[in-house]
N, CA, C and O atoms as a GROMACS GRO file, in nm:
protein
  444
    1MET      N    1  10.457   8.784  11.173
    1MET     CA    2  10.336   8.814  11.096
    1MET      C    3  10.280   8.949  11.142
    1MET      O    4  10.289   8.982  11.261
    2ASN      N    5  10.223   9.025  11.050
    2ASN     CA    6  10.164   9.153  11.089
    2ASN      C    7  10.016   9.154  11.052
    2ASN      O    8   9.966   9.063  10.986
    3ALA      N    9   9.948   9.259  11.095
    3ALA     CA   10   9.804   9.270  11.072
    3ALA      C   11   9.772   9.340  10.941
    3ALA      O   12   9.655   9.367  10.912
    4TYR      N   13   9.873   9.371  10.863
    4TYR     CA   14   9.852   9.442  10.737
    4TYR      C   15   9.830   9.343  10.622
    4TYR      O   16   9.872   9.227  10.631
    5PRO      N   17   9.766   9.389  10.516
    5PRO     CA   18   9.751   9.301  10.400
    5PRO      C   19   9.885   9.281  10.328
    5PRO      O   20   9.983   9.351  10.356
    6GLU      N   21   9.887   9.187  10.238
    6GLU     CA   22  10.006   9.161  10.159
    6GLU      C   23  10.043   9.284  10.076
    6GLU      O   24   9.956   9.361  10.034
    7LYS      N   25  10.170   9.302  10.053
    7LYS     CA   26  10.216   9.415   9.972
    7LYS      C   27  10.164   9.403   9.829
    7LYS      O   28  10.151   9.293   9.775
    8THR      N   29  10.135   9.519   9.770
    8THR     CA   30  10.091   9.523   9.632
    8THR      C   31  10.201   9.572   9.539
    8THR      O   32  10.188   9.565   9.417
    9CYS      N   33  10.310   9.623   9.597
    9CYS     CA   34  10.420   9.675   9.518
    9CYS      C   35  10.547   9.676   9.603
    9CYS      O   36  10.541   9.664   9.725
   10ASP      N   37  10.660   9.689   9.537
   10ASP     CA   38  10.789   9.689   9.605
   10ASP      C   39  10.817   9.822   9.673
   10ASP      O   40  10.779   9.928   9.622
   11ILE      N   41  10.881   9.818   9.788
   11ILE     CA   42  10.913   9.937   9.866
   11ILE      C   43  10.993  10.040   9.784
   11ILE      O   44  10.980  10.160   9.805
   12ASP      N   45  11.075   9.992   9.692
   12ASP     CA   46  11.157  10.084   9.611
   12ASP      C   47  11.073  10.172   9.519
   12ASP      O   48  11.125  10.268   9.462
   13ARG      N   49  10.947  10.142   9.503
   13ARG     CA   50  10.858  10.222   9.419
   13ARG      C   51  10.773  10.320   9.502
   13ARG      O   52  10.686  10.388   9.448
   14LEU      N   53  10.798  10.326   9.632
   14LEU     CA   54  10.717  10.410   9.720
   14LEU      C   55  10.727  10.557   9.684
   14LEU      O   56  10.624  10.623   9.666
   15VAL      N   57  10.847  10.610   9.672
   15VAL     CA   58  10.869  10.751   9.636
   15VAL      C   59  10.957  10.750   9.512
   15VAL      O   60  11.072  10.708   9.519
   16ARG      N   61  10.903  10.797   9.398
   16ARG     CA   62  10.976  10.784   9.272
   16ARG      C   63  11.000  10.917   9.201
   16ARG      O   64  11.106  10.936   9.141
   17HIS      N   65  10.905  11.007   9.205
   17HIS     CA   66  10.918  11.131   9.128
   17HIS      C   67  11.035  11.214   9.182
   17HIS      O   68  11.046  11.233   9.303
   18PRO      N   69  11.122  11.262   9.094
   18PRO     CA   70  11.240  11.337   9.140
   18PRO      C   71  11.209  11.454   9.234
   18PRO      O   72  11.284  11.477   9.329
   19LYS      N   73  11.103  11.528   9.210
   19LYS     CA   74  11.068  11.640   9.298
   19LYS      C   75  11.028  11.591   9.437
   19LYS      O   76  11.056  11.657   9.537
   20LEU      N   77  10.962  11.475   9.443
   20LEU     CA   78  10.922  11.420   9.573
   20LEU      C   79  11.040  11.357   9.645
   20LEU      O   80  11.048  11.363   9.768
   21VAL      N   81  11.131  11.298   9.570
   21VAL     CA   82  11.255  11.247   9.629
   21VAL      C   83  11.331  11.364   9.692
   21VAL      O   84  11.378  11.354   9.805
   22ALA      N   85  11.342  11.474   9.617
   22ALA     CA   86  11.412  11.593   9.668
   22ALA      C   87  11.344  11.646   9.794
   22ALA      O   88  11.411  11.683   9.891
   23ALA      N   89  11.210  11.649   9.794
   23ALA     CA   90  11.136  11.697   9.911
   23ALA      C   91  11.162  11.608  10.032
   23ALA      O   92  11.176  11.658  10.144
   24ALA      N   93  11.170  11.477  10.012
   24ALA     CA   94  11.200  11.385  10.123
   24ALA      C   95  11.342  11.408  10.174
   24ALA      O   96  11.366  11.411  10.294
   25LEU      N   97  11.435  11.424  10.083
   25LEU     CA   98  11.575  11.448  10.123
   25LEU      C   99  11.590  11.578  10.200
   25LEU      O  100  11.676  11.590  10.288
   26GLU      N  101  11.506  11.676  10.167
   26GLU     CA  102  11.508  11.806  10.236
   26GLU      C  103  11.428  11.804  10.366
   26GLU      O  104  11.431  11.901  10.442
   27GLY      N  105  11.357  11.694  10.393
   27GLY     CA  106  11.278  11.682  10.515
   27GLY      C  107  11.138  11.740  10.504
   27GLY      O  108  11.066  11.750  10.604
   28ARG      N  109  11.098  11.780  10.383
   28ARG     CA  110  10.964  11.837  10.363
   28ARG      C  111  10.859  11.730  10.332
   28ARG      O  112  10.739  11.758  10.340
   29LYS      N  113  10.900  11.611  10.297
   29LYS     CA  114  10.807  11.503  10.265
   29LYS      C  115  10.830  11.390  10.364
   29LYS      O  116  10.941  11.336  10.374
   30THR      N  117  10.726  11.354  10.438
   30THR     CA  118  10.735  11.247  10.538
   30THR      C  119  10.622  11.145  10.525
   30THR      O  120  10.610  11.055  10.607
   31GLU      N  121  10.540  11.161  10.421
   31GLU     CA  122  10.430  11.067  10.397
   31GLU      C  123  10.414  11.043  10.247
   31GLU      O  124  10.447  11.128  10.164
   32GLN      N  125  10.364  10.922  10.216
   32GLN     CA  126  10.331  10.888  10.078
   32GLN      C  127  10.202  10.808  10.079
   32GLN      O  128  10.195  10.702  10.142
   33ARG      N  129  10.102  10.857  10.010
   33ARG     CA  130   9.975  10.786   9.998
   33ARG      C  131   9.976  10.702   9.872
   33ARG      O  132  10.018  10.747   9.765
   34ARG      N  133   9.930  10.580   9.886
   34ARG     CA  134   9.920  10.486   9.774
   34ARG      C  135   9.791  10.408   9.788
   34ARG      O  136   9.733  10.399   9.896
   35ASP      N  137   9.745  10.352   9.675
   35ASP     CA  138   9.622  10.272   9.682
   35ASP      C  139   9.649  10.130   9.728
   35ASP      O  140   9.556  10.052   9.748
   36GLY      N  141   9.776  10.096   9.747
   36GLY     CA  142   9.814   9.965   9.798
   36GLY      C  143   9.924   9.978   9.902
   36GLY      O  144   9.972  10.088   9.931
   37VAL      N  145   9.964   9.864   9.955
   37VAL     CA  146  10.071   9.861  10.056
   37VAL      C  147  10.204   9.839   9.985
   37VAL      O  148  10.223   9.741   9.913
   38TYR      N  149  10.297   9.933  10.007
   38TYR     CA  150  10.430   9.925   9.947
   38TYR      C  151  10.536   9.892  10.052
   38TYR      O  152  10.644   9.844  10.017
   39ALA      N  153  10.506   9.916  10.178
   39ALA     CA  154  10.605   9.895  10.285
   39ALA      C  155  10.533   9.879  10.418
   39ALA      O  156  10.421   9.927  10.437
   40TYR      N  157  10.601   9.811  10.509
   40TYR     CA  158  10.550   9.794  10.645
   40TYR      C  159  10.636   9.876  10.742
   40TYR      O  160  10.750   9.908  10.711
   41PRO      N  161  10.582   9.909  10.859
   41PRO     CA  162  10.662   9.981  10.958
   41PRO      C  163  10.794   9.908  10.987
   41PRO      O  164  10.800   9.785  10.991
   42ASN      N  165  10.898   9.988  11.006
   42ASN     CA  166  11.034   9.945  11.036
   42ASN      C  167  11.112   9.896  10.914
   42ASN      O  168  11.228   9.857  10.928
   43GLU      N  169  11.051   9.897  10.796
   43GLU     CA  170  11.126   9.864  10.675
   43GLU      C  171  11.207   9.986  10.634
   43GLU      O  172  11.166  10.100  10.656
   44VAL      N  173  11.321   9.960  10.573
   44VAL     CA  174  11.412  10.066  10.530
   44VAL      C  175  11.417  10.069  10.377
   44VAL      O  176  11.419   9.966  10.311
   45PHE      N  177  11.419  10.191  10.323
   45PHE     CA  178  11.438  10.211  10.180
   45PHE      C  179  11.535  10.326  10.161
   45PHE      O  180  11.559  10.403  10.254
   46GLU      N  181  11.590  10.339  10.042
   46GLU     CA  182  11.687  10.444  10.014
   46GLU      C  183  11.638  10.537   9.904
   46GLU      O  184  11.574  10.494   9.808
   47LEU      N  185  11.668  10.665   9.922
   47LEU     CA  186  11.645  10.766   9.819
   47LEU      C  187  11.779  10.834   9.794
   47LEU      O  188  11.834  10.898   9.884
   48ASP      N  189  11.831  10.820   9.676
   48ASP     CA  190  11.963  10.874   9.640
   48ASP      C  191  12.070  10.834   9.742
   48ASP      O  192  12.154  10.916   9.778
   49GLY      N  193  12.066  10.709   9.788
   49GLY     CA  194  12.166  10.658   9.879
   49GLY      C  195  12.143  10.692  10.026
   49GLY      O  196  12.221  10.650  10.112
   50VAL      N  197  12.038  10.766  10.056
   50VAL     CA  198  12.007  10.805  10.193
   50VAL      C  199  11.899  10.710  10.247
   50VAL      O  200  11.793  10.697  10.186
   51PRO      N  201  11.925  10.644  10.361
   51PRO     CA  202  11.826  10.551  10.414
   51PRO      C  203  11.711  10.622  10.488
   51PRO      O  204  11.731  10.718  10.563
   52PHE      N  205  11.590  10.571  10.463
   52PHE     CA  206  11.469  10.616  10.532
   52PHE      C  207  11.403  10.495  10.593
   52PHE      O  208  11.416  10.383  10.542
   53ILE      N  209  11.333  10.516  10.704
   53ILE     CA  210  11.262  10.408  10.770
   53ILE      C  211  11.113  10.439  10.775
   53ILE      O  212  11.074  10.552  10.804
   54VAL      N  213  11.031  10.339  10.747
   54VAL     CA  214  10.886  10.355  10.755
   54VAL      C  215  10.848  10.350  10.902
   54VAL      O  216  10.879  10.254  10.972
   55THR      N  217  10.780  10.454  10.948
   55THR     CA  218  10.744  10.464  11.091
   55THR      C  219  10.601  10.424  11.119
   55THR      O  220  10.568  10.388  11.233
   56ASP      N  221  10.514  10.429  11.018
   56ASP     CA  222  10.374  10.395  11.039
   56ASP      C  223  10.309  10.363  10.905
   56ASP      O  224  10.355  10.409  10.800
   57LEU      N  225  10.203  10.285  10.910
   57LEU     CA  226  10.122  10.253  10.793
   57LEU      C  227   9.978  10.253  10.840
   57LEU      O  228   9.942  10.179  10.931
   58LYS      N  229   9.896  10.336  10.777
   58LYS     CA  230   9.757  10.347  10.822
   58LYS      C  231   9.664  10.372  10.704
   58LYS      O  232   9.707  10.417  10.598
   59ARG      N  233   9.537  10.341  10.724
   59ARG     CA  234   9.433  10.366  10.623
   59ARG      C  235   9.375  10.503  10.646
   59ARG      O  236   9.367  10.550  10.760
   60GLN      N  237   9.334  10.568  10.536
   60GLN     CA  238   9.272  10.699  10.546
   60GLN      C  239   9.179  10.718  10.426
   60GLN      O  240   9.210  10.676  10.315
   61LYS      N  241   9.066  10.780  10.451
   61LYS     CA  242   8.980  10.823  10.340
   61LYS      C  243   9.047  10.944  10.279
   61LYS      O  244   9.086  11.037  10.350
   62ILE      N  245   9.059  10.945  10.148
   62ILE     CA  246   9.126  11.056  10.081
   62ILE      C  247   9.055  11.189  10.112
   62ILE      O  248   9.118  11.294  10.113
   63GLY      N  249   8.926  11.182  10.136
   63GLY     CA  250   8.850  11.302  10.171
   63GLY      C  251   8.881  11.356  10.309
   63GLY      O  252   8.843  11.469  10.341
   64ASP      N  253   8.948  11.278  10.392
   64ASP     CA  254   8.986  11.323  10.526
   64ASP      C  255   9.122  11.391  10.529
   64ASP      O  256   9.169  11.434  10.634
   65MET      N  257   9.187  11.401  10.412
   65MET     CA  258   9.317  11.468  10.407
   65MET      C  259   9.304  11.614  10.448
   65MET      O  260   9.205  11.680  10.417
   66THR      N  261   9.405  11.662  10.518
   66THR     CA  262   9.409  11.801  10.563
   66THR      C  263   9.522  11.875  10.491
   66THR      O  264   9.601  11.814  10.418
   67GLU      N  265   9.528  12.005  10.512
   67GLU     CA  266   9.639  12.083  10.458
   67GLU      C  267   9.771  12.030  10.512
   67GLU      O  268   9.869  12.020  10.438
   68ALA      N  269   9.774  11.995  10.641
   68ALA     CA  270   9.897  11.940  10.701
   68ALA      C  271   9.937  11.808  10.635
   68ALA      O  272  10.056  11.782  10.617
   69ASP      N  273   9.838  11.725  10.600
   69ASP     CA  274   9.867  11.600  10.530
   69ASP      C  275   9.930  11.627  10.394
   69ASP      O  276  10.027  11.562  10.355
   70ALA      N  277   9.875  11.724  10.322
   70ALA     CA  278   9.930  11.759  10.189
   70ALA      C  279  10.073  11.810  10.203
   70ALA      O  280  10.158  11.780  10.119
   71GLN      N  281  10.100  11.888  10.307
   71GLN     CA  282  10.235  11.938  10.329
   71GLN      C  283  10.330  11.823  10.364
   71GLN      O  284  10.445  11.823  10.322
   72ALA      N  285  10.281  11.724  10.441
   72ALA     CA  286  10.363  11.607  10.472
   72ALA      C  287  10.391  11.524  10.346
   72ALA      O  288  10.486  11.446  10.343
   73GLU      N  289  10.307  11.541  10.244
   73GLU     CA  290  10.328  11.476  10.114
   73GLU      C  291  10.429  11.554  10.029
   73GLU      O  292  10.470  11.508   9.923
   74GLY      N  293  10.468  11.674  10.077
   74GLY     CA  294  10.565  11.754  10.004
   74GLY      C  295  10.504  11.862   9.918
   74GLY      O  296  10.572  11.920   9.833
   75PHE      N  297  10.375  11.892   9.940
   75PHE     CA  298  10.305  11.993   9.860
   75PHE      C  299  10.271  12.114   9.946
   75PHE      O  300  10.254  12.102  10.068
   76ALA      N  301  10.260  12.230   9.882
   76ALA     CA  302  10.231  12.353   9.955
   76ALA      C  303  10.087  12.358  10.005
   76ALA      O  304  10.058  12.423  10.106
   77SER      N  305   9.996  12.288   9.934
   77SER     CA  306   9.855  12.294   9.974
   77SER      C  307   9.782  12.167   9.929
   77SER      O  308   9.831  12.092   9.844
   78LEU      N  309   9.666  12.145   9.988
   78LEU     CA  310   9.582  12.032   9.950
   78LEU      C  311   9.534  12.048   9.806
   78LEU      O  312   9.524  11.949   9.733
   79ASP      N  313   9.503  12.171   9.764
   79ASP     CA  314   9.461  12.194   9.625
   79ASP      C  315   9.569  12.153   9.527
   79ASP      O  316   9.539  12.093   9.424
   80MET      N  317   9.695  12.186   9.557
   80MET     CA  318   9.805  12.148   9.468
   80MET      C  319   9.820  11.996   9.462
   80MET      O  320   9.841  11.939   9.355
   81TYR      N  321   9.809  11.930   9.577
   81TYR     CA  322   9.818  11.784   9.582
   81TYR      C  323   9.706  11.721   9.498
   81TYR      O  324   9.731  11.634   9.415
   82GLN      N  325   9.584  11.766   9.521
   82GLN     CA  326   9.469  11.711   9.449
   82GLN      C  327   9.484  11.732   9.299
   82GLN      O  328   9.456  11.641   9.221
   83SER      N  329   9.527  11.850   9.259
   83SER     CA  330   9.545  11.880   9.117
   83SER      C  331   9.648  11.786   9.054
   83SER      O  332   9.625  11.734   8.945
   84LEU      N  333   9.759  11.766   9.121
   84LEU     CA  334   9.862  11.678   9.067
   84LEU      C  335   9.811  11.535   9.053
   84LEU      O  336   9.831  11.472   8.950
   85ILE      N  337   9.744  11.484   9.156
   85ILE     CA  338   9.693  11.347   9.153
   85ILE      C  339   9.595  11.329   9.037
   85ILE      O  340   9.601  11.229   8.966
   86LEU      N  341   9.506  11.425   9.019
   86LEU     CA  342   9.407  11.414   8.910
   86LEU      C  343   9.473  11.426   8.774
   86LEU      O  344   9.427  11.364   8.678
   87ASN      N  345   9.580  11.505   8.763
   87ASN     CA  346   9.652  11.516   8.636
   87ASN      C  347   9.732  11.389   8.606
   87ASN      O  348   9.745  11.351   8.490
   88MET      N  349   9.784  11.325   8.709
   88MET     CA  350   9.863  11.202   8.691
   88MET      C  351   9.775  11.084   8.652
   88MET      O  352   9.817  10.996   8.576
   89HIS      N  353   9.654  11.082   8.703
   89HIS     CA  354   9.564  10.969   8.682
   89HIS      C  355   9.443  11.017   8.600
   89HIS      O  356   9.335  11.043   8.654
   90LYS      N  357   9.463  11.027   8.471
   90LYS     CA  358   9.357  11.075   8.381
   90LYS      C  359   9.229  10.994   8.399
   90LYS      O  360   9.233  10.871   8.405
   91GLY      N  361   9.118  11.063   8.407
   91GLY     CA  362   8.988  10.999   8.423
   91GLY      C  363   8.951  10.970   8.567
   91GLY      O  364   8.839  10.929   8.596
   92MET      N  365   9.045  10.992   8.659
   92MET     CA  366   9.017  10.968   8.800
   92MET      C  367   8.924  11.077   8.853
   92MET      O  368   8.935  11.194   8.815
   93VAL      N  369   8.835  11.037   8.940
   93VAL     CA  370   8.748  11.131   9.009
   93VAL      C  371   8.791  11.134   9.155
   93VAL      O  372   8.813  11.030   9.216
   94TRP      N  373   8.802  11.253   9.211
   94TRP     CA  374   8.840  11.267   9.352
   94TRP      C  375   8.719  11.229   9.436
   94TRP      O  376   8.628  11.310   9.454
   95SER      N  377   8.720  11.109   9.489
   95SER     CA  378   8.610  11.060   9.572
   95SER      C  379   8.655  11.060   9.716
   95SER      O  380   8.748  10.989   9.754
   96GLY      N  381   8.589  11.140   9.797
   96GLY     CA  382   8.626  11.153   9.938
   96GLY      C  383   8.621  11.024  10.015
   96GLY      O  384   8.684  11.012  10.119
   97GLU      N  385   8.547  10.926   9.966
   97GLU     CA  386   8.533  10.799  10.036
   97GLU      C  387   8.642  10.698   9.998
   97GLU      O  388   8.655  10.595  10.063
   98SER      N  389   8.719  10.727   9.894
   98SER     CA  390   8.824  10.634   9.852
   98SER      C  391   8.928  10.618   9.962
   98SER      O  392   8.972  10.715  10.022
   99GLN      N  393   8.964  10.494   9.987
   99GLN     CA  394   9.062  10.462  10.091
   99GLN      C  395   9.202  10.454  10.030
   99GLN      O  396   9.220  10.401   9.921
  100VAL      N  397   9.300  10.507  10.101
  100VAL     CA  398   9.440  10.497  10.062
  100VAL      C  399   9.520  10.447  10.182
  100VAL      O  400   9.475  10.452  10.296
  101TRP      N  401   9.640  10.400  10.152
  101TRP     CA  402   9.735  10.362  10.256
  101TRP      C  403   9.833  10.476  10.272
  101TRP      O  404   9.892  10.522  10.175
  102VAL      N  405   9.851  10.524  10.396
  102VAL     CA  406   9.944  10.631  10.426
  102VAL      C  407  10.072  10.567  10.483
  102VAL      O  408  10.070  10.508  10.590
  103HIS      N  409  10.180  10.582  10.408
  103HIS     CA  410  10.312  10.534  10.450
  103HIS      C  411  10.385  10.652  10.512
  103HIS      O  412  10.419  10.746  10.440
  104CYS      N  413  10.409  10.650  10.641
  104CYS     CA  414  10.483  10.757  10.711
  104CYS      C  415  10.629  10.712  10.722
  104CYS      O  416  10.658  10.595  10.746
  105PHE      N  417  10.720  10.808  10.704
  105PHE     CA  418  10.862  10.772  10.708
  105PHE      C  419  10.947  10.890  10.753
  105PHE      O  420  10.901  11.004  10.757
  106LYS      N  421  11.072  10.858  10.785
  106LYS     CA  422  11.170  10.962  10.823
  106LYS      C  423  11.308  10.909  10.787
  106LYS      O  424  11.327  10.791  10.760
  107ARG      N  425  11.405  11.002  10.788
  107ARG     CA  426  11.543  10.958  10.768
  107ARG      C  427  11.579  10.859  10.877
  107ARG      O  428  11.544  10.877  10.993
  108LYS      N  429  11.649  10.755  10.838
  108LYS     CA  430  11.691  10.655  10.936
  108LYS      C  431  11.809  10.711  11.014
  108LYS      O  432  11.907  10.757  10.955
  109PRO      N  433  11.799  10.709  11.147
  109PRO     CA  434  11.914  10.755  11.227
  109PRO      C  435  12.035  10.667  11.202
  109PRO      O  436  12.021  10.548  11.177
  110GLU      N  437  12.152  10.725  11.209
  110GLU     CA  438  12.274  10.647  11.193
  110GLU      C  439  12.290  10.554  11.311
  110GLU      O  440  12.262  10.590  11.426
  111ASP      N  441  12.335  10.434  11.283
  111ASP     CA  442  12.353  10.333  11.390
  111ASP      C  443  12.469  10.366  11.478
  111ASP      O  444  12.499  10.293  11.573
   0.00000   0.00000   0.00000
């Protein structure tokens, strides 16, 4: 048993957009923010046949995101990340107090 809430979605839906999959495969994307829990630490998922392992799961206020966080998401800047999120979710307001789950991951080392 873990201290995290129940999953709200399947791990295979954690990273879906082709550009973000490419960024993860290139090592430029190591985090994915979601409004629910998609994976727990030590779970493995695949992107184009390449295994990745979830290294951490933590809560964060979206307003506490930094430029480094946006880059870990695979974006050049926080402004670019925010713009994309608002374009993807029509009618959404960027509320600094909104909580998200940060899924941290890396390529799984070969056994």
